C-alpha positions as a printed Julia matrix, in Angstrom:
519×3 Matrix{Float64}:
   0.06  -30.64   12.0
   3.14  -29.47   12.5
   4.39  -28.41    9.04
   2.41  -26.03    6.51
   3.01  -24.4     3.38
   1.92  -21.26    1.69
   2.93  -19.52   -1.55
   4.08  -15.85   -2.06
   6.06  -14.3    -5.02
   9.63  -13.07   -5.54
  10.31  -10.34   -8.14
  13.5   -10.07  -10.2
  12.59   -7.01  -12.4
   9.12   -7.55  -13.77
   9.6   -11.31  -13.97
   8.0   -13.33  -10.74
   8.83  -16.84   -9.09
   6.79  -18.27   -7.21
   7.81  -19.0    -3.61
   7.0   -21.82   -1.38
   7.27  -20.62    2.79
   7.61  -23.36    4.9
   6.72  -23.36    8.4
   7.63  -26.34   10.99
   6.81  -26.18   14.92
   9.49  -28.69   16.06
  10.96  -29.47   19.75
  13.37  -27.32   21.04
  13.94  -23.78   22.79
  11.4   -21.61   21.72
  12.8   -19.26   18.74
  12.16  -18.45   15.4
  14.48  -19.25   12.61
  14.02  -17.79    9.11
  16.26  -19.55    6.37
  16.17  -19.13    2.41
  18.35  -15.95    1.58
  15.97  -12.96    2.99
  17.16   -9.81    2.98
  17.01   -7.64    6.12
  13.21   -6.27    5.59
  12.18  -10.14    5.28
  14.44  -11.15    8.05
  12.97   -8.71   10.13
   9.17  -10.0     9.36
   9.49  -12.66   12.36
   9.13   -9.88   14.86
   6.72   -7.98   12.78
   4.64  -11.38   12.78
   4.91  -12.05   16.5
   3.81   -8.27   17.28
   0.82   -8.6    14.75
  -0.49  -11.71   16.52
  -0.03  -10.42   19.74
  -2.0    -7.61   18.86
  -4.78   -9.61   17.33
  -5.38  -11.44   20.22
  -3.43  -14.5    19.49
  -0.25  -15.77   20.32
   3.21  -17.04   18.56
   3.7   -20.56   18.78
   6.04  -21.21   22.11
   8.14  -23.82   20.22
  11.07  -23.88   17.76
   9.63  -22.13   14.53
  11.54  -23.03   11.38
  10.84  -20.72    8.55
  12.14  -21.97    4.99
  11.58  -20.0     1.84
  12.12  -21.99   -1.3
  14.01  -22.29   -3.52
  16.72  -21.07   -1.21
  18.92  -20.06   -4.34
  16.57  -17.13   -5.01
  16.87  -13.74   -3.84
  14.13  -12.43   -1.89
  13.47   -8.86   -0.95
  10.66   -6.81    0.54
   8.13   -7.11    3.2
   5.04   -8.72    1.12
   6.16  -12.23    2.39
   4.3   -11.32    5.91
   1.17  -12.33    5.02
   2.41  -15.88    3.61
   4.33  -16.39    6.59
   1.67  -15.95    9.26
  -0.62  -18.1     7.08
   1.86  -20.95    7.17
   2.76  -20.97   10.77
  -0.58  -20.48   11.83
  -1.37  -23.48    9.72
   1.16  -25.5    11.19
  -0.18  -24.4    14.65
  -3.6   -25.79   13.73
  -5.37  -22.59   13.89
  -7.04  -23.38   10.52
  -7.02  -26.09    7.79
  -4.37  -26.55    5.04
  -6.85  -27.43    2.28
  -7.18  -23.83    0.89
  -3.41  -22.68    1.02
  -2.13  -24.98   -1.92
  -4.05  -22.88   -4.75
  -3.59  -19.54   -2.73
  -0.69  -17.02   -2.97
  -0.6   -14.43   -0.13
   0.86  -10.86   -0.72
   0.82   -8.3     1.99
   2.84   -6.71    4.94
   1.58   -6.7     8.32
   1.97   -3.81   10.64
   2.69   -4.38   14.41
  -1.08   -3.49   15.12
  -2.27   -6.5    12.8
  -3.23   -4.13   10.25
  -2.57   -5.56    6.5
  -0.67   -2.75    4.65
  -0.21   -2.44    0.59
   2.9    -3.59   -0.95
   4.75   -2.6    -3.94
   4.69   -4.78   -7.23
   1.45   -6.27   -6.39
   0.26   -6.36  -10.05
   3.19   -8.48  -11.62
   3.27  -10.7    -8.82
  -0.19  -11.62   -9.29
   0.32  -12.23  -13.04
   3.25  -14.67  -12.19
   0.97  -16.5   -10.02
  -1.83  -16.63  -12.58
   0.69  -17.55  -15.1
   1.65  -20.51  -12.6
  -1.64  -21.87  -12.1
  -2.75  -20.32   -8.91
  -6.63  -19.45   -8.65
  -6.88  -17.28   -5.44
  -5.25  -14.48   -4.19
  -5.25  -12.94   -0.52
  -4.28   -9.17   -0.74
  -4.31   -5.93    1.06
  -7.93   -5.08    1.16
  -6.61   -1.47    0.07
  -5.39   -3.13   -3.08
  -8.14   -5.56   -4.08
  -9.17   -2.95   -6.85
  -5.5    -3.27   -8.3
  -5.26   -7.38   -7.82
  -8.93   -7.42   -9.57
  -7.21   -6.48  -12.92
  -5.9    -9.7   -13.15
  -8.9   -11.45  -14.49
  -8.58  -14.98  -13.81
  -7.5   -14.79  -10.13
 -10.46  -15.03   -7.49
  -9.33  -12.27   -5.09
  -9.74  -11.86   -1.53
  -8.94   -8.41    0.5
  -8.33   -8.41    4.04
  -7.75   -5.41    6.26
  -6.5    -7.43    9.28
  -4.72  -10.51   10.22
  -8.08  -11.21   12.14
  -9.77  -11.07    8.82
  -7.17  -13.59    7.2
  -7.89  -15.96   10.02
 -11.86  -15.4     9.77
 -11.32  -16.1     5.71
  -9.47  -19.38    6.03
 -11.96  -20.53    8.72
 -14.72  -19.6     6.59
 -16.03  -17.26    9.8
 -18.19  -14.28    9.8
 -15.76  -11.45    8.62
 -14.68   -8.72   11.18
 -15.43   -5.12   10.81
 -12.51   -3.21    8.87
 -10.5    -0.82   10.99
 -10.6     2.67   11.11
  -8.6     3.89    7.88
  -4.87    4.39    8.12
  -4.05    8.09    7.07
  -0.28    8.05    7.53
   0.8     4.8     5.39
   3.52    5.74    2.76
   4.08    2.4     1.17
   2.2     3.48   -1.94
   1.96    6.91   -4.01
  -1.3     8.3    -5.71
  -1.45    7.35   -8.77
  -0.03    9.9   -11.53
  -2.75   12.25  -12.71
  -1.63   13.82  -15.9
  -2.9    17.65  -16.86
  -4.84   18.1   -19.77
  -2.96   20.72  -21.75
  -4.13   21.93  -25.15
  -1.72   22.63  -28.12
  -3.81   25.52  -28.96
  -2.26   27.19  -25.89
   1.01   27.78  -27.51
   1.37   30.79  -29.36
   3.16   30.55  -32.81
   5.99   27.97  -33.01
   4.32   26.28  -36.47
   7.4    24.7   -37.52
   8.04   23.07  -33.64
   4.14   22.13  -33.83
   4.3    20.47  -36.91
   7.83   18.59  -35.56
   5.55   17.67  -32.36
   2.99   16.1   -34.82
   5.23   14.27  -36.63
   7.03   13.07  -33.54
   3.8    11.86  -31.81
   2.87   10.25  -35.32
   6.03    7.77  -35.97
   7.19    8.01  -32.41
  10.32    9.61  -33.05
  12.61   11.3   -30.46
  13.13   15.01  -30.2
  15.35   17.37  -29.82
  14.2    21.08  -29.24
  16.82   23.86  -29.04
  16.56   27.77  -28.5
  16.23   30.66  -26.43
  14.55   30.75  -23.0
  10.65   31.43  -23.22
  10.11   30.07  -26.66
   7.68   27.3   -25.85
  10.12   24.3   -25.68
   8.79   22.92  -22.25
   5.26   23.94  -23.24
   5.23   22.03  -26.73
   6.72   18.59  -24.8
   4.39   18.88  -22.16
   1.62   18.53  -24.58
   3.17   15.71  -26.88
   1.22   13.06  -24.55
  -1.84   14.46  -25.27
  -1.38   13.59  -28.71
  -0.53    9.72  -28.49
  -3.16    7.06  -28.79
  -4.12    5.36  -25.94
  -2.43    2.22  -24.84
  -3.17   -1.29  -26.3
  -4.2    -3.95  -23.35
  -0.98   -5.82  -23.24
   0.85   -2.08  -23.33
  -1.18   -1.04  -20.29
  -0.62   -4.31  -18.34
   3.11   -3.76  -18.8
   2.81    0.13  -18.17
   0.66   -0.66  -15.16
   3.12   -3.25  -13.64
   5.72   -1.29  -13.98
   4.13    1.7   -11.95
   2.91   -0.75   -9.25
   6.39   -1.94   -8.94
   7.58    1.45   -8.51
   4.93    1.93   -5.78
   2.18    4.39   -7.75
  -1.17    3.05   -6.77
  -3.45    1.7    -9.23
  -7.17    2.34   -7.59
  -8.88    3.78  -10.7
  -7.4     0.38  -12.93
  -5.23   -0.04  -15.85
  -2.73    2.93  -16.8
  -4.62    3.79  -20.15
  -2.73    6.61  -21.36
   0.89    6.77  -22.3
   3.01    7.8   -19.23
   5.06   10.96  -18.96
   8.16   11.43  -17.04
  10.2    14.47  -16.28
  13.08   13.89  -14.06
  14.66   17.1   -12.47
  18.24   18.09  -14.44
  20.03   16.76  -11.09
  18.85   13.15  -11.21
  21.49   10.74  -10.76
  22.19    7.73  -12.98
  20.45    5.03  -10.7
  17.23    7.33  -10.67
  17.46    7.66  -14.33
  17.74    3.8   -15.44
  16.95    2.16  -12.08
  18.8     1.06   -9.24
  18.57    0.02   -5.37
  19.72   -2.75   -2.67
  20.29   -6.4    -4.43
  17.5    -6.18   -6.72
  17.36   -2.86   -9.0
  13.79   -1.07   -9.0
  12.64    0.89  -12.01
  13.8     4.21  -13.07
  12.58    7.25  -14.89
  13.15    5.65  -18.28
  11.11    2.56  -17.3
   8.21    4.67  -15.71
   8.38    6.23  -19.35
   7.71    3.05  -21.03
   5.32    3.38  -23.96
   4.99    7.17  -23.27
   7.2    10.07  -22.94
  10.5    10.91  -21.28
  11.03   14.54  -21.02
  14.6    15.84  -20.31
  14.29   19.64  -19.53
  17.64   21.95  -19.8
  18.99   18.54  -20.89
  22.96   19.86  -21.13
  22.64   20.45  -17.23
  22.14   16.77  -16.84
  25.46   14.95  -15.7
  27.22   13.2   -18.48
  26.85    9.97  -16.95
  22.99   10.0   -16.62
  23.03   11.14  -20.39
  25.02    8.84  -21.63
  23.19    6.08  -19.96
  20.19    6.95  -22.07
  22.19    5.32  -25.12
  21.52    1.47  -24.86
  18.06    1.87  -24.17
  17.22    4.16  -27.06
  18.34    1.35  -29.08
  17.39   -1.52  -27.54
  14.01   -0.41  -25.98
  15.39   -2.45  -22.61
  17.12   -1.64  -19.54
  19.11   -4.51  -17.74
  20.61   -3.65  -14.51
  22.9    -6.11  -12.77
  23.62   -6.52   -9.02
  25.35   -9.11   -6.99
  22.63  -11.24   -6.34
  20.39  -10.95   -9.32
  20.19   -9.11  -12.7
  16.81   -7.24  -13.13
  15.45   -6.23  -16.74
  13.05   -3.36  -17.52
  11.3    -2.6   -20.46
  12.16    1.14  -21.42
  10.66    1.74  -25.05
  10.01    5.37  -24.52
   9.93    8.58  -26.67
  12.88   10.98  -25.7
  12.2    14.52  -25.92
  15.01   16.97  -24.82
  14.81   20.75  -24.45
  18.13   22.62  -24.54
  19.31   26.07  -24.65
  22.09   27.36  -27.45
  24.47   28.35  -24.56
  24.57   28.98  -20.96
  22.88   32.19  -21.3
  20.59   31.29  -23.62
  20.69   33.74  -26.39
  23.34   32.68  -28.84
  21.84   32.97  -32.63
  18.85   34.75  -31.46
  17.73   37.74  -33.35
  18.77   41.12  -31.56
  19.92   38.82  -28.48
  23.0    39.84  -26.88
  24.81   36.86  -25.93
  27.6    37.06  -23.09
  29.18   33.26  -23.68
  32.49   33.03  -25.18
  33.1    30.6   -28.36
  34.64   28.27  -25.97
  31.63   28.45  -23.43
  29.32   27.63  -26.08
  31.25   24.69  -27.81
  31.65   23.28  -24.26
  28.13   23.49  -23.59
  26.94   21.87  -26.88
  29.27   19.27  -26.24
  27.42   18.03  -23.19
  24.92   16.36  -25.37
  27.66   14.13  -27.14
  27.57   12.91  -30.8
  26.27    9.36  -30.24
  23.07   10.92  -28.17
  22.52   13.57  -30.94
  23.08   10.78  -33.79
  19.93    8.91  -31.8
  17.53   11.53  -32.17
  15.76   11.61  -34.68
  14.09   15.32  -35.13
  16.2    18.34  -34.67
  14.35   21.26  -34.12
  15.16   24.86  -33.43
  13.0    27.45  -32.1
  13.05   31.3   -32.35
  11.27   33.86  -30.64
   8.06   34.7   -33.11
   7.82   38.2   -34.49
   4.72   40.16  -34.16
   3.26   39.87  -37.59
   3.68   36.19  -37.88
   2.42   35.79  -33.92
  -1.01   37.43  -34.94
  -1.41   35.05  -37.83
  -0.35   31.82  -35.93
  -2.83   32.97  -33.01
  -5.78   32.89  -35.45
  -4.89   29.26  -37.04
  -3.91   27.8   -33.72
  -5.11   23.88  -33.75
  -6.48   22.09  -30.55
  -4.82   18.93  -29.22
  -8.06   17.25  -30.6
  -7.52   18.09  -34.08
  -3.74   17.26  -34.12
  -4.14   13.71  -32.22
  -6.62   12.93  -34.6
  -4.61   13.06  -37.73
  -1.87   11.2   -35.3
  -4.33    8.71  -34.63
  -5.14    8.2   -38.39
  -1.16    7.97  -39.12
  -0.98    5.63  -36.73
  -3.93    3.21  -38.14
  -2.01    3.15  -41.45
   1.35    2.11  -39.71
  -0.37   -0.54  -37.75
  -1.73   -1.72  -41.25
   1.35   -1.84  -42.92
   3.39   -3.4   -39.88
   0.81   -5.99  -39.07
   2.59   -9.35  -38.09
   5.93   -7.74  -37.81
   5.73   -7.06  -33.93
   6.04   -3.16  -34.28
   3.93   -1.0   -33.37
   4.96    2.61  -35.35
   7.61    3.64  -37.91
  10.56    4.56  -35.59
  10.58    0.63  -34.43
  11.33   -0.51  -37.86
  14.62   -2.09  -38.11
  16.86   -0.61  -40.92
  16.91   -3.63  -43.11
  13.3    -4.15  -43.06
  13.01   -0.31  -44.36
  15.51   -1.06  -46.98
  14.52   -4.17  -48.32
  10.88   -4.86  -47.66
   9.76   -1.11  -47.84
   9.68    0.71  -51.31
  12.2     3.11  -51.24
  11.21    7.05  -51.9
  12.35    8.85  -54.98
  15.65   10.75  -54.89
  17.48    8.3   -52.43
  20.75    9.7   -53.96
  20.29   12.85  -51.55
  20.85   10.62  -48.73
  24.06    9.2   -50.57
  25.19   12.39  -50.88
  24.68   13.24  -47.15
  26.67   10.19  -46.29
  29.59   10.84  -48.69
  29.93   14.24  -47.48
  29.68   13.1   -43.69
  26.37   15.16  -42.38
  24.75   12.05  -42.36
  25.51    8.84  -40.5
  24.61    5.17  -41.48
  22.27    5.39  -38.53
  20.77    8.89  -39.5
  20.0     7.15  -43.1
  17.65    4.81  -41.38
  16.09    7.87  -38.93
  15.66   10.04  -42.03
  13.83    7.13  -43.79
  11.42    6.57  -40.84
  10.66   10.23  -40.75
   9.84   10.18  -44.49
   7.19    7.38  -43.86
   5.89    9.14  -41.3
   5.38   12.25  -43.1
   3.63   10.34  -46.04
   1.53    8.62  -43.24
   0.2    12.07  -42.14
  -0.22   13.03  -45.75
  -2.29   10.07  -46.47
   0.23    8.56  -48.79
   1.01    5.01  -49.74
   4.56    5.42  -49.17
   7.07    8.69  -49.15
   8.23   10.81  -52.72
  11.08   12.96  -53.05
   9.35   15.75  -51.29
   8.61   13.54  -48.1
  12.43   12.67  -48.21
  13.53   16.07  -48.07
  11.23   17.38  -45.36
  12.52   14.3   -43.42
  16.05   15.05  -44.05
  15.64   18.99  -43.08
  13.76   17.63  -39.88
  17.22   15.33  -39.42
  19.39   18.17  -39.58
  17.49   20.47  -37.75
  16.72   22.79  -40.58
  12.69   22.81  -41.11
  11.32   26.12  -41.69
   7.79   27.76  -42.06
   8.13   27.21  -46.03
   8.16   23.3   -45.41
   5.33   23.57  -42.76
   3.13   25.64  -45.32
   3.91   22.95  -47.88
   2.13   20.51  -45.18
  -0.18   21.98  -43.03
  -1.03   25.39  -44.36
């Protein structure tokens, strides 16, 4: 047999398409030709596969070897095709039969010593293979646990090329090589620290804002001088969120697999948390890369929290790039050869100082910034970005008397998370069959036409007529009112919930409102 085929997967975004790897051994000068729109890493697989075979006690066929990756019009990137290429070449050379190649997908990079190395994007690739009708998969042994997350595939993990050959021949499996301590293709899974809300002293109004944000999935902007607890509160928001549903966990895990994070402990079941540094570039935020774009920070925060500390210090371009994903929940990145789309339904939390020195408006603070500097600093968060934020919360240093009282009644994350979970259950029941998960996702048309409007709605009409509230702001205020009602156990919001929601929207929520709701 001089012609054989094996199968692998090409990923464009999270979408996978099956790739047939054909190997033909023909007459002519001994050389290897690789066709089918490969990138540099894939084109170099010829040399990796030759060296891997040589160091595994076998030789590359001394013939004209033509390797075709079909369909040729589909861009192919990465080294995960190595295992499929060498399987097709060995089958064409008669090393083993071809009967098992038809329903098997091969994913793995080869080292020059014959080891099978981990690859990025294994989970989404195997999901695509399963949907295409494949029943078996040969993967790097170190990633066999991740591969078994796809339940309807029979997984075979191989650590070396020798083990691949033994598997295809049904021979006894050779021993594993010593562990490779220098592998850098995959990163350890993201481990979230367990932080408790009770550790934050005072700031009852800000804690109430965090609770409302968690209950409804709302975006939040916290502003205030340094040291008042903005970062501490943001870091504790993920702990208030409920576990991911199975479909959400698969989607989040697939994104992290493609980003190079190991999934050794199984699916990611907790909402992710991403906090890029303020020097982050646009590609690192929204995604980028050569030929086919990889997911950025906003996609890694899908179904979780994206926290931008010192938000005005981010580049204007990086902040403005968030505008479309905030509305659509999807980021689409175009490249010359392919357009990749990634889900980006994240909860945005911004923290900002009121001015460059951080002391503007603080009681007793001695701000050294000129009015011009303060205005320029505030303008780094543009109007369109601010308008997309649901809650605006101002934090101030706690006075001594308030601090003592607040410490005595500080609630734990577990207590607040239970209220959030109950509010989410009410939303899930109300939104059943709509495809929405929480109040922040509900469309404006549905809010106004299908759900009862709260009493006192003319309050919003006056705010629009005076220019203090945009039409988008009206919808966001209504969503907030529904979340406040859900936390209070009400069937629908009333005038009080609407007033609290409008105060949250305008950044005017104070201790009196908090005492009314959670005192």
